C-alpha positions in Angstrom: -35.8 -43.8 74.7 -33.4 -46.2 72.9 -33.9 -47.3 69.3 -33.0 -50.5 67.5 -33.5 -49.3 63.9 -33.9 -46.0 62.2 -37.1 -44.6 60.7 -39.2 -46.6 58.2 -41.1 -45.2 55.3 -43.8 -44.0 57.8 -41.2 -42.0 59.7 -41.4 -44.3 62.7 -38.2 -45.4 64.5 -38.0 -48.9 66.0 -37.9 -48.8 69.8 -35.2 -51.1 71.1 -36.9 -52.6 74.1 -39.9 -53.5 71.9 -37.6 -55.1 69.3 -35.8 -57.2 72.0 -39.0 -58.4 73.5 -40.7 -59.2 70.2 -37.6 -61.0 69.0 -37.4 -63.0 72.2 -41.1 -64.0 72.0 -40.7 -65.1 68.3 -37.5 -67.0 69.0 -39.2 -68.8 71.9 -42.1 -69.8 69.7 -39.7 -71.1 67.0 -37.6 -73.1 69.4 -40.5 -74.7 71.3 -40.6 -77.1 68.4 -37.5 -78.7 69.8 -37.9 -77.8 73.5 -35.4 -74.9 73.3 -37.9 -72.1 73.8 -36.6 -70.8 77.1 -33.0 -70.5 75.9 -34.1 -69.0 72.6 -36.1 -66.4 74.5 -33.1 -65.1 76.4 -30.9 -65.1 73.3 -33.6 -63.0 71.6 -33.9 -60.6 74.6 -30.1 -60.1 74.8 -29.0 -60.2 71.2 -29.0 -56.4 70.7 -28.0 -55.2 74.2 -25.1 -53.3 72.6 -27.5 -50.9 71.0 -28.1 -49.3 74.4 -24.7 -47.5 74.1 -24.6 -43.7 73.3 -22.3 -44.4 70.3 -24.9 -46.7 68.7 -27.7 -44.3 69.4 -25.8 -41.4 67.8 -25.1 -43.7 64.8 -28.7 -44.8 64.4 -29.8 -41.1 64.2 -27.2 -40.2 61.5 -28.5 -41.6 58.2 -25.3 -40.5 56.3 -23.2 -42.9 58.4 -22.6 -46.3 56.9 -20.5 -47.6 59.8 -21.3 -47.8 63.4 -20.0 -49.5 66.6 -20.1 -53.3 67.0 -23.2 -54.0 69.1 -23.4 -57.8 69.3 -20.6 -58.4 71.8 -22.5 -56.9 74.8 -25.1 -59.6 74.8 -22.5 -62.3 74.6 -20.8 -60.8 77.7 -24.1 -60.7 79.5 -24.8 -64.4 78.6 -21.4 -65.4 80.0 -22.0 -63.4 83.2 -25.2 -65.3 83.7 -23.8 -68.8 83.2 -25.0 -69.2 79.6 -21.8 -68.7 77.7 -23.0 -71.0 74.9 -25.6 -68.4 74.0 -22.6 -66.1 73.3 -22.0 -68.0 70.0 -25.5 -67.1 68.9 -25.6 -63.5 70.0 -22.0 -62.6 68.9 -22.8 -64.2 65.5 -26.3 -63.0 64.8 -25.0 -60.7 62.1 -21.6 -61.9 60.9 -22.0 -65.6 61.4 -21.4 -68.2 64.2 -17.8 -67.7 65.4 -15.4 -70.3 66.6 -14.4 -70.7 70.3 -11.1 -68.8 69.9 -12.5 -65.8 68.1 -15.4 -65.5 70.5 -13.0 -65.7 73.4 -10.8 -63.0 71.9 -13.9 -60.7 71.5 -14.9 -61.2 75.1 -11.3 -60.6 76.3 -11.3 -57.2 74.6 -14.3 -56.2 76.8 -12.3 -57.0 79.9 -9.4 -54.8 79.0 -10.2 -51.3 80.4 -7.9 -49.8 77.7 -10.0 -51.1 74.9 -12.9 -49.0 73.4 -15.1 -52.1 73.6 -14.8 -52.2 77.4 -16.5 -48.8 77.8 -19.2 -49.5 75.1 -20.1 -52.8 76.6 -20.2 -51.7 80.3 -22.3 -48.6 79.4 -24.7 -50.7 77.3 -25.1 -53.5 80.0 -25.7 -51.0 82.8 -28.6 -49.4 80.8 -29.9 -52.8 79.7 -30.0 -54.0 83.3 -32.2 -51.0 84.1 -34.4 -51.3 81.1 -34.9 -55.0 81.5 -35.0 -55.0 85.3 -38.4 -56.8 85.4 -36.9 -59.9 83.9 -35.0 -62.3 86.1 -31.9 -64.0 84.6 -31.8 -67.8 84.0 -29.9 -70.1 86.3 -29.9 -73.5 84.6 -27.5 -75.6 82.4 -27.4 -74.6 78.8 -27.7 -78.1 77.4 -29.0 -81.5 78.3 -26.2 -83.5 79.9 -26.5 -86.5 77.6 -25.8 -84.7 74.4 -22.8 -85.7 72.2 -20.3 -83.1 71.2 -21.8 -82.9 67.7 -25.2 -82.9 69.3 -24.3 -79.8 71.2 -23.1 -78.2 68.0 -26.5 -79.0 66.3 -28.4 -77.7 69.3 -26.6 -74.3 69.1 -27.3 -74.2 65.3 -31.0 -74.7 65.9 -31.1 -72.1 68.6 -29.2 -69.7 66.3 -31.7 -70.4 63.6 -34.6 -69.5 65.9 -32.8 -66.3 67.0 -31.8 -64.9 63.5 -35.2 -65.7 61.9 -37.0 -64.0 64.8 -34.6 -61.0 64.4 -35.0 -60.8 60.6 -38.8 -61.1 60.8 -39.2 -58.4 63.5 -36.9 -56.1 61.5 -38.8 -56.8 58.4 -42.1 -56.0 60.1 -40.7 -52.6 61.0 -39.3 -51.7 57.6 -41.7 -53.7 55.3 -45.0 -54.4 57.2 -46.8 -55.3 53.9 -44.3 -58.1 53.1 -44.5 -59.3 56.7 -48.3 -59.7 56.3 -47.8 -61.8 53.2 -45.9 -64.6 55.0 -47.7 -67.9 55.0 -47.6 -68.8 58.7 -48.8 -72.0 60.2 -49.4 -75.1 58.0 -52.6 -77.1 57.6 -51.7 -80.7 57.1 -55.3 -81.9 57.3 -56.2 -79.6 54.4 -53.2 -80.7 52.4 -54.1 -84.4 52.9 -57.7 -83.7 51.8 -56.5 -82.1 48.6 -54.1 -84.9 47.9 -56.7 -87.6 48.6 -59.2 -85.9 46.2 -56.5 -85.7 43.5 -55.5 -89.3 44.0 -59.0 -90.4 42.7 -57.7 -89.7 39.2 -55.6 -92.8 39.4 -58.0 -95.2 41.0 -59.1 -98.1 38.9 -56.5 -97.7 36.2 -55.6 -101.0 34.5 -52.2 -102.5 33.7 -49.2 -103.9 35.6 -47.5 -100.6 36.1 -50.6 -99.0 37.6 -51.2 -102.0 39.8 -47.6 -101.8 41.2 -47.9 -98.0 41.7 -51.1 -98.5 43.7 -49.4 -101.3 45.7 -46.5 -98.9 46.6 -49.1 -96.2 47.5 -51.0 -98.5 49.8 -47.7 -99.5 51.6 -46.9 -95.9 52.1 -50.3 -95.2 53.7 -49.9 -98.3 55.9 -46.4 -97.3 57.1 -47.4 -93.7 57.8 -48.9 -94.6 61.2 -45.6 -96.0 62.5 -43.4 -94.2 65.0 -41.1 -91.4 63.7 -37.6 -92.3 62.5 -35.9 -93.3 59.3 -37.7 -94.9 56.5 -36.5 -96.4 53.2 -38.6 -96.2 50.0 -37.1 -98.4 47.4 -39.1 -98.1 44.2 -38.1 -99.0 40.6 -38.2 -96.3 37.9 -41.8 -95.6 37.1 -43.2 -96.9 40.3 -44.8 -93.7 41.4 -42.3 -92.6 44.0 -43.0 -88.9 43.8 -46.7 -89.2 44.7 -46.4 -92.1 47.1 -43.7 -90.5 49.1 -45.8 -87.4 49.5 -48.8 -89.5 50.6 -46.7 -91.1 53.3 -45.4 -87.7 54.4 -48.8 -86.1 54.8 -50.4 -89.0 56.5 -47.4 -89.4 58.8 -47.5 -85.6 59.6 -51.1 -85.9 60.6 -50.4 -89.0 62.7 -47.6 -87.2 64.6 -48.7 -83.6 64.6 -45.8 -82.5 62.3 -45.7 -79.1 60.6 -44.3 -79.4 57.1 -42.9 -81.6 54.4 -39.4 -80.8 52.9 -38.4 -82.6 49.7 -34.7 -82.4 48.8 -33.6 -83.3 45.3 -30.0 -83.5 44.0 -30.4 -81.7 40.7 -32.1 -78.4 39.7 -32.9 -80.1 36.4 -35.7 -82.1 38.1 -36.8 -79.7 40.8 -39.1 -77.9 38.4 -40.6 -81.3 37.4 -41.2 -82.4 41.0 -42.5 -79.0 42.1 -44.9 -78.9 39.2 -46.4 -82.3 40.2 -47.1 -81.0 43.6 -48.5 -77.6 42.4 -50.9 -79.6 40.2 -52.2 -81.3 43.4 -52.1 -78.4 45.9 -52.6 -74.7 45.8 -49.6 -73.0 44.1 -48.9 -70.8 47.1 -48.6 -74.0 49.2 -45.4 -75.2 47.5 -42.2 -73.3 47.9 -39.5 -74.1 45.3 -36.2 -73.0 46.7 -33.1 -73.3 44.6 -29.6 -73.3 46.1 -27.7 -70.7 44.1 -28.5 -67.5 46.1 -25.1 -66.4 47.3 -24.8 -63.5 45.0 -27.7 -61.8 46.8 -25.4 -61.3 49.7 -23.1 -59.1 47.6 -25.4 -56.1 47.4 -23.9 -53.0 49.0 -25.6 -50.9 51.6 -25.9 -47.9 49.3 -28.4 -50.0 47.3 -30.7 -50.5 50.2 -33.9 -48.6 50.3 -33.3 -47.3 53.8 -29.5 -46.7 54.0 -29.9 -45.0 57.4 -31.1 -48.3 58.9 -27.9 -50.1 58.0 -26.1 -52.1 60.7 -22.4 -51.5 61.5 -20.0 -52.0 58.6 -18.0 -54.2 60.9 -20.9 -56.7 60.8 -22.2 -56.1 57.3 -22.0 -59.7 56.0 -25.4 -60.8 57.1 -27.4 -57.5 57.6 -27.9 -56.5 54.0 -31.3 -56.1 52.6 -30.8 -59.3 50.7 -30.8 -61.2 54.0 -34.3 -60.1 54.6 -35.2 -61.6 51.2 -33.8 -65.0 51.9 -36.1 -68.0 52.5 -36.9 -69.3 56.0 -39.0 -72.2 54.6 -42.1 -71.1 56.3 -44.3 -73.0 53.9 -46.3 -76.2 54.0 -44.3 -78.0 51.3 -40.7 -77.0 50.4 -39.0 -78.4 47.3 -35.3 -77.7 47.5 -31.9 -79.1 46.5 -29.8 -81.3 48.7 -27.1 -78.7 48.2 -29.3 -76.0 49.8 -30.4 -78.4 52.6 -27.1 -79.8 53.7 -25.0 -76.7 53.1 -27.5 -74.8 55.3 -27.3 -77.5 58.0 -23.5 -77.0 58.2 -23.3 -73.3 57.5 -22.5 -70.5 60.0 -24.2 -67.7 58.0 -27.4 -66.3 59.4 -29.2 -66.1 56.1 -28.5 -69.8 55.4 -29.2 -71.0 59.0 -32.5 -69.1 59.6 -34.5 -71.8 58.0 -33.2 -74.7 60.1 -35.6 -74.4 63.0 -38.4 -75.1 60.5 -37.0 -78.6 60.0 -38.1 -79.5 63.5 -41.3 -81.5 63.5 -41.2 -82.2 59.8 -41.0 -85.0 57.3 -37.8 -84.8 55.2 -37.9 -86.7 51.9 -34.4 -87.2 50.5 -34.8 -88.2 46.8 -32.0 -89.9 44.8 -29.9 -90.3 47.9 -27.3 -92.3 46.0 -25.9 -89.0 44.8 -24.7 -87.9 48.3 -20.9 -87.4 48.0 -19.0 -90.1 49.9 -16.4 -87.6 51.4 -19.2 -85.9 53.3 -21.4 -88.9 54.1 -20.4 -89.4 57.7 -21.3 -85.8 58.8 -24.5 -85.9 56.7 -25.7 -89.2 58.2 -24.8 -88.0 61.7 -26.7 -84.8 61.3 -29.8 -86.7 60.0 -29.6 -89.0 63.0 -29.5 -86.0 65.3 -32.5 -84.4 63.6 -34.5 -87.7 64.0 -33.4 -88.2 67.7 -33.8 -84.7 69.0 -35.9 -82.6 66.6 -38.9 -84.9 65.8 -37.8 -85.2 62.1 -38.8 -88.2 60.1 -36.4 -88.9 57.2 -37.5 -90.8 54.1 -34.7 -92.1 51.9 -35.8 -92.6 48.3 -34.3 -94.1 45.2 -34.4 -96.9 42.7 -30.8 -97.5 43.6 -30.9 -97.0 47.4 -27.5 -97.3 49.1 -27.1 -99.5 52.2 -26.9 -96.6 54.7 -28.2 -99.0 57.3 -25.1 -101.2 56.9 -22.0 -101.2 59.0 -19.9 -100.3 55.9 -20.9 -96.6 56.3 -19.2 -96.5 59.7 -20.3 -95.0 63.0 -23.2 -93.1 61.4 -25.0 -96.2 60.0 -28.8 -95.8 60.0 -29.4 -99.2 61.6 -33.1 -98.7 62.4 -34.4 -97.6 59.0 -37.8 -99.1 58.2 -38.5 -100.5 54.7 -41.8 -99.0 53.6 -42.3 -101.6 50.8 -41.0 -104.9 52.2 -41.3 -106.8 49.0 -39.7 -104.2 46.8 -37.4 -106.7 45.0 -40.5 -108.2 43.5 -41.5 -104.9 42.0 -38.1 -104.6 40.3 -38.6 -107.9 38.7 -42.2 -107.1 37.5 -41.2 -103.7 36.2 -38.1 -104.7 34.4 -38.3 -103.1 31.0 -34.7 -103.2 29.7 -32.1 -105.7 28.7 -28.5 -104.9 29.5 -25.8 -105.6 26.9 -22.1 -105.3 27.6 -20.1 -104.3 24.5 -18.8 -107.2 22.6 -15.1 -107.8 22.2 -12.2 -106.5 24.4 -11.4 -103.4 22.3 -12.9 -100.2 23.7 -15.1 -98.3 21.3 -13.9 -95.2 19.6 -16.3 -92.2 19.4 -16.8 -93.1 15.7 -17.8 -96.6 16.9 -20.4 -95.2 19.3 -21.6 -92.7 16.6 -22.1 -95.5 14.1 -24.2 -97.5 16.5 -26.3 -94.5 17.3 -26.9 -93.8 13.6 -28.5 -97.3 13.4 -31.2 -96.2 15.9 -33.9 -93.8 15.0 -34.4 -92.9 18.7 -31.6 -93.3 21.2 -29.6 -91.6 23.9 -25.9 -91.7 24.8 -24.8 -90.8 28.3 -21.2 -89.9 28.9 -19.2 -89.4 32.0 -17.9 -85.9 31.2 -19.0 -82.8 29.2 -15.7 -83.0 27.3 -16.6 -86.6 26.1 -20.2 -85.5 25.2 -19.0 -82.8 22.9 -16.5 -85.1 21.1 -19.2 -87.7 20.5 -21.6 -85.0 19.3 -19.0 -83.9 16.8 -18.4 -87.6 15.7 -22.1 -88.2 15.3 -22.3 -85.4 12.8 -26.1 -85.4 12.8 -27.8 -82.0 12.2 -30.9 -83.2 13.9 -29.0 -84.5 17.0 -29.8 -82.8 20.3 -27.4 -82.1 23.2 -27.8 -81.7 26.9 -25.3 -80.8 29.7 -24.6 -78.1 32.2 -23.0 -76.1 29.4 -26.6 -75.1 28.7 -28.5 -72.7 30.9 -31.6 -73.9 32.7 -34.2 -72.6 30.3 -32.2 -74.0 27.3 -32.2 -77.4 29.0 -35.9 -77.3 29.5 -36.5 -76.4 25.9 -34.3 -79.3 24.8 -36.1 -81.7 27.1 -39.4 -80.5 25.8 -38.3 -81.0 22.2 -36.9 -84.5 23.0 -40.2 -85.5 24.7 -42.2 -84.3 21.7 -40.1 -86.1 19.2 -40.3 -89.3 21.2 -44.1 -88.9 21.6 -44.5 -88.4 17.8 -42.0 -91.3 17.1 -39.8 -88.9 15.2 -36.0 -89.4 14.8 -34.2 -88.3 18.0 -30.6 -88.9 19.0 -29.6 -87.3 22.3 -26.0 -86.9 23.4 -25.9 -86.0 27.1 -24.1 -86.2 30.4 -25.2 -87.5 33.8 -27.6 -84.5 34.0 -30.5 -86.7 32.8 -29.9 -89.8 35.0 -31.9 -89.1 38.1 -35.6 -88.5 37.8 -35.8 -86.9 34.3 -38.8 -88.2 32.6 -37.5 -89.5 29.2 -38.4 -92.7 27.4 -36.0 -94.0 24.7 -36.1 -97.4 23.2 -32.3 -97.6 23.3 -29.7 -96.1 25.6 -25.9 -96.2 25.3 -24.0 -95.7 28.6 -20.3 -95.2 29.0 -18.9 -97.4 31.7 -19.4 -95.6 35.0 -20.6 -96.2 38.6 -23.2 -99.0 38.8 -25.9 -96.9 40.3 -25.4 -94.3 37.5 -25.8 -97.0 34.9 -29.0 -98.2 36.4 -30.3 -94.6 36.6 -29.5 -94.1 32.9 -31.4 -97.3 32.2 -34.4 -95.7 33.9 -34.7 -93.4 30.8 -35.2 -96.5 28.6 -38.6 -98.0 27.9 -39.8 -96.1 30.9 -43.5 -96.6 30.3 -43.1 -100.2 29.1 -44.7 -99.5 25.8 -42.2 -101.4 23.6 -43.3 -104.9 22.3 -40.0 -106.2 23.6 -37.4 -105.0 26.2 -35.6 -101.7 25.8 -31.8 -102.0 25.2 -29.1 -100.5 27.4 -25.7 -101.0 26.0 -22.7 -100.4 28.4 -19.5 -99.6 26.6 -15.9 -98.7 27.3 -14.9 -95.5 25.4 -11.4 -95.7 24.0 -10.7 -92.0 24.5 -13.1 -91.4 27.4 -12.4 -89.5 30.6 -13.6 -89.9 34.1 -14.2 -87.4 37.0 -11.6 -88.0 39.7 -12.1 -89.3 43.2 -15.1 -91.5 44.2 -16.6 -91.5 40.7 -13.4 -93.2 39.3 -13.2 -95.8 42.1 -16.9 -96.5 41.7 -16.4 -97.1 38.0 -13.6 -99.6 38.7 -15.9 -101.4 41.1 -18.7 -101.5 38.5 -16.3 -103.2 36.0 -15.7 -106.0 38.6 -19.4 -106.6 39.2 -20.8 -106.3 35.6 -20.5 -109.6 33.9 -22.6 -111.0 31.0 -26.0 -112.0 32.4 -25.8 -109.6 35.3 -29.0 -107.6 35.9 -27.6 -104.4 37.5 -31.0 -103.0 38.6 -31.7 -106.1 40.7 -31.3 -105.1 44.4 -28.8 -107.9 45.0 -25.9 -106.7 42.8 -26.6 -103.1 43.9 -26.4 -104.1 47.5 -23.1 -105.9 46.8 -21.8 -102.8 44.9 -22.5 -100.4 47.8 -21.2 -102.8 50.5 -17.9 -103.0 48.6 -17.8 -99.3 47.7 -18.2 -97.5 51.0 -15.3 -99.2 52.8 -13.0 -97.9 50.0 -13.9 -94.3 50.7 -13.0 -91.8 53.3 -16.5 -90.9 54.5 -15.4 -87.8 56.4 -12.7 -86.7 54.0 -12.8 -83.0 55.2 -12.7 -83.9 58.9 -16.0 -82.1 59.5 -17.0 -84.2 62.5 -13.8 -83.2 64.4 -14.4 -79.5 63.7 -18.1 -79.8 64.8 -17.0 -81.3 68.1 -14.7 -78.3 68.6 -17.5 -75.8 67.8 -15.5 -74.4 64.9 -18.5 -73.2 63.0 -16.7 -71.0 60.4 -14.3 -73.8 59.3 -17.1 -76.3 59.1 -19.1 -73.9 56.9 -16.0 -73.4 54.7 -15.2 -77.0 54.2 -18.7 -78.5 53.8 -19.4 -78.0 50.1 -21.5 -80.5 48.1 -20.5 -78.4 45.1 -17.2 -76.5 45.3 -17.4 -72.7 45.2 -19.0 -71.4 42.0 -20.1 -68.1 40.5 -23.3 -67.6 38.5 -22.9 -66.3 35.0 -25.8 -65.0 32.9 -25.9 -66.0 29.3 -27.8 -64.5 26.4 -29.9 -67.5 25.3 -31.0 -66.4 21.8 -34.8 -67.1 21.9 -35.0 -64.9 25.1 -32.2 -62.5 24.3 -34.2 -59.3 24.6 -35.7 -60.4 27.9 -32.2 -61.3 29.3 -31.0 -57.8 28.2 -33.8 -56.1 30.0 -33.1 -58.1 33.2 -29.4 -57.3 33.0 -30.2 -53.6 32.7 -32.4 -53.8 35.8 -29.6 -55.7 37.6 -27.2 -52.9 37.0 -29.5 -50.2 38.2 -28.8 -48.7 41.7 -32.5 -48.9 42.5 -34.0 -52.0 41.0 -37.5 -51.1 42.1 -38.2 -54.6 43.4 -36.6 -57.3 45.6 -33.2 -58.8 44.6 -34.7 -62.2 45.2 -37.3 -61.6 42.5 -34.6 -60.4 40.1 -32.5 -63.4 40.9 -35.3 -65.8 40.2 -36.0 -64.1 36.9 -32.3 -64.4 35.9 -31.7 -67.9 37.3 -33.0 -69.8 34.2 -30.3 -68.0 32.1 -27.4 -68.9 34.3 -24.5 -71.3 34.1 -22.1 -71.9 37.0 -18.4 -71.5 36.7 -15.7 -72.4 39.2 -14.9 -69.4 41.4 -11.1 -70.0 41.1 -11.4 -69.7 37.3 -13.3 -66.4 37.3 -10.1 -64.3 36.9 -9.0 -66.4 34.0 -12.4 -66.0 32.3 -12.4 -62.3 32.9 -8.9 -62.0 31.6 -9.9 -63.7 28.4 -12.8 -61.3 28.0 -15.4 -64.0 28.3 -17.2 -62.6 31.4 -17.7 -59.2 33.0 -19.3 -58.3 36.4 -22.9 -57.2 36.5 -22.9 -56.7 40.3 -20.5 -58.1 42.9 -20.9 -61.9 42.7 -22.9 -61.9 39.5 -21.4 -62.1 36.0 -22.5 -62.0 32.4 -21.1 -64.2 29.6 -19.5 -62.2 26.7 -18.3 -65.2 24.7 -20.3 -67.1 22.1 -23.3 -69.0 23.4 -24.0 -71.8 20.9 -27.7 -72.7 20.2 -26.8 -76.4 20.5 -23.7 -76.6 22.7 -24.2 -73.6 25.0 -21.0 -72.2 26.5 -19.3 -75.4 25.3 -19.5 -74.0 21.8 -17.0 -71.3 22.7 -14.3 -71.0 20.0 -11.6 -69.0 21.8 -9.7 -72.1 22.9 -10.8 -72.1 26.5 -11.0 -75.5 28.3 -14.7 -75.4 29.1 -14.7 -78.7 31.0 -12.3 -77.2 33.5 -14.1 -73.9 33.8 -17.9 -74.7 33.8 -19.5 -76.7 36.5 
């Protein structure tokens, strides 16, 4: 008898043939959502054929060994021999990650060289596999539909890969941790979700006022559009128009109409994920909503010695994706998933099994993309192309949401334009007019304002907010304001600190107490604040409009709120697209211009996109070449970062306890749980600056890929209050 994994806690070893057949059945079930079930079945059946070798069986019975023979090449050879070489990418990469054509070819070439050890191992394993699996006939059909584009082929292989690795992970988990396996959610009940939503919606029926009337009108349009055919939809709703609830109403009704499986909501900033997830948890059962943040890479850094069953470890040569942490990663098997656009799109273009395993669960889903204007221009062409492929081939409906929705259906975004996007609320310009709550004022005079000028104007207001383009500028203005009661918000603050600041700001505003907030763009998209006056440094037009959405949000002022756009004399700007977008906003903004009117915004985006390289990292070319590793390396919505844990003073003792647990060899519970407990106390630093920070004595490692902050953490400025002369703007994301 041959074994796939060593003994679990009950002393039972995992029989290899049973593992292969169970993985194959699971993979087929997953891939049937996109008509790839047959191919996924064979990939699952062949993925561990290398484990039939004597070398691997000796290794699996020796718990003291942490390195064994490579076992994934044999299945790739078998697939090639049966005319399904494309499956070789999946099988060869099911532990270490999807390879590129050249490296896969080199691995296969080694098995043909009789002088190479891999030749003997593979031939031995395949001979036994043929005997063990003799009752199953090989396939004899093309791998892919003939009409697929080259990037379509790449996406199809990714989705098959996702089905394979998730099936493999789950069957392995069932062997080692049957209790956890039983806790997984399973199939979704869209009818039950809609019933809960409809019941909750009764709270809003019959409410008076213009705002509630418009929210109800948007809601009715969403219900009416839900019966339309699957595809792309645009939901353009002004700030305060009820977008969060109405988009979910559309998604649930649309899912019922088309027999779809789940709703995935992607949001650009973690600062508003909690807010959105909480809205949905108030409507549905708490275990229905999965809140999945993007910063989980450090989990991949745990060593094999820290795994509960070290004897079950896969070969050291393929260790990247077989650590216990991979079993803890999310596969999005939930009815409603609230995640970040970073997590969504970096997973779509990743080659790593732990990132890709969730992708098959996108098939037959409704994907709500909130605040889509934040998608980075240099990656826009591959993003739009991938979305078009999901809609065309995987029964995904995509809803693009924003108060400042870009013209992605226009020719200016190139070959990937979404020309058939349907507008859910046809008369949305009327809503912008009816819900207008602010008056825009451009600074008077030609001289830019000094920080003292801005501070002086803020001091004239009891309650106001100033939004700056960089963290550096925000700290300088905070210093110039010299107000002991001023509050500050930026990514220099850890997540729980930001939440406390937001709660304090909301309470002051509610009680009509003095409140002057200095902040960065972190508040501009979706954060529920309501100031009577907002000062915004000149920036991209859509960012200015988003900042204005935090002014007179509920329309309770007797007059309009005031949004003042000013040019800072000593201000700085992020490089690249942000700078060119700011230059374009200067051209469009003139006295009397109403920026949140859809017309100037449409003009702005139509002029902006042609000035940008929309595939600046040549992702599409690499996808066509099936260079999965390089696509994964280049596609980054946020450049490589490292999480650093800070000791936020109100929770200092709790953080200390968590750090002690993180350092222990045996934590006693899953690394995912530890990470989620630590995440509110993290800031992100650029990976290429880690050595500099460590050299200055500002950070030290907790575990591989996780650091702790040793410098000063200011109760107002966060890590931006560090007094050791470091350039925080350059170091902290």
